N, C-alpha and C positions, 0 to 999 in steps of 0.2 A: 735228241737232235740239237744241233747248235743253232739252226735257223729257226728262230721263234715264230716268225710269220708262217713258215711252212708247217711247223708243228701245230700251231693254232688252227690252221686250215684242215689238217688231217684230223685233229680232234673234233672239229666242228662236223666234218663229214661222217666220222664214226658215230657221233651223237645223232645225226640226221638219219643215218642208215638204221640205227636202233629204233628211232621213232617210226620209221617206215615198217620195220619188222613187226612192231606192236600193232600198227594199223592192219597189216596183212593178217596177223593172228586174229584180230578182232573181226574183220570182215569175212575171213575164211579164204583159203587158198584158191577157191573156185570163183570168188567174186569177180565180176567184170572190171572192178577197179584195179585189180592186181597187175595186169599188164601195163597200165598207166604208171603205177607206182614203180614198177620194175624199170620202165624206160626212163623215168625221172632219176632213179638210182644210178642207171648207166651214165647219164649225162653228168650228174653231180659227181660221181666217183671219178670218171675219166677227166672231167674238168678240174677237179681238185688235184689230181696227179699232174696234169699239165701245168697248172698254176704253181705247184710246189717245185717241180723240176726247173722251171724257168726262174722262179724266185731264188732258189738255192744258188743257181749259177750267176744270176744277175746281181744279187746282193753282195757278193764278194767284191764287186767293183764299185760299190756305192760310195766309197770314200775317195774316189778318184776325181780328176778334173771334171767340170761340168760337161765338157765335150765327150769324154769317155762314157760318163753316165748316160748322156743323151743317146749316144750310139748303141750302148748295151740295151737301154730301154727300148729303143725303136727296132732293133734287130732281134732281140731275144724276148724280153719281158712282154712287150706289147704285140708280138707277132702271133699268128695263129699257127700252131704246130702240134700235130698229134704227139703225145708223149710215148712214142715207140722207143724201143731200145736203140734202134738205128739213129733216130733223131737225137736222143740223149748223147750218144757217142759222137755224132757229127758235131754237135754243139760243144761238147767238151774239147774235141780236137781243135776247134777254132781258137780256143783260149790257150790250151796247153796239151800237147800230145801225151805228156806223162800223166796228166789227170785221166785221160782216156784209158791209157794202159793200166794204171792202178785201179780204176773203176772196173775194168773188165776182169782183172786178176781177182779183185775182192768179190766180184759177182760169181766168178767160177769157184771161189773158195767157200761160198755160202753152202751150207749143208743141203739146202733145198733149191739149188740154182735152177734146175730145169723147171720146177714147179713155179717159181716166182717169175721166171722169164715167160713161161707159158701164160701165166695169169695176166701179165702186162699186155701180152699180145692179144689175149682173149678179150680184155677190157677195151682195147682199142678197136678190135674187130666188132664188138657189140655196139660201140658208139657209132662207128662208120656205117654199120648195117642200118641202124636206126636213122642216122642222119641222111641216108640215101633212100628213105621211104620204105624200107623193108622191116620185117619183124625179127628182132634178134632172137635166137633160140635159147638164150641164157635165162635161167630162172633168177629170182631175186637173191636166193641163197648163193648161186654161182657168183653174182656180181659182188655180193658182200665178201665172199672168199677171195675173189680176184683183187678187190681193193686191199684187203688185209695183206695179201701176199705182195702186192705192188708197193705197199709202204716199206717193205724190206729193201726194195730197189732204191727208194728215196733215202732211206737211212744210209745205205752204202754211198750214194751220191753225196749226201750231206757230209759224211765222214771224209770223203776224198777231197771235196772242194773246200770244206771248212777247216781242214787241218793245215 
């Protein structure tokens, strides 16, 4: 990835998910702590994806005038926005419709396009379920897989915006 801050955030999340995996292995999968660790993993993973998608798009404009940087920061980087495919596409279109078209084309061309799109959706659904006071049905391993798959979406986004 070209965006170092996004890459660092992804690597940090992968490391944290690995630590959680070891905790779960140590406590055992039936331990009452596992649901709490899983919910934390949901929030951490989805938050990382949100941070990365907004950073990748926002950073491309970081060398513009202070007014443009301020606008991008206030409307994209510092906003609260689920990292759904729809929100990523809408944000891309606000800057450049061709970015959105290229992003969609590259996403379709990915060998596991359905899986990575489904994982992004599942990660968002798990976070929203938890955020609204319900218990997400996803296991820790599901969340780890969703995050790994969703990183592929971020790589495509980084390639499109960073080129």
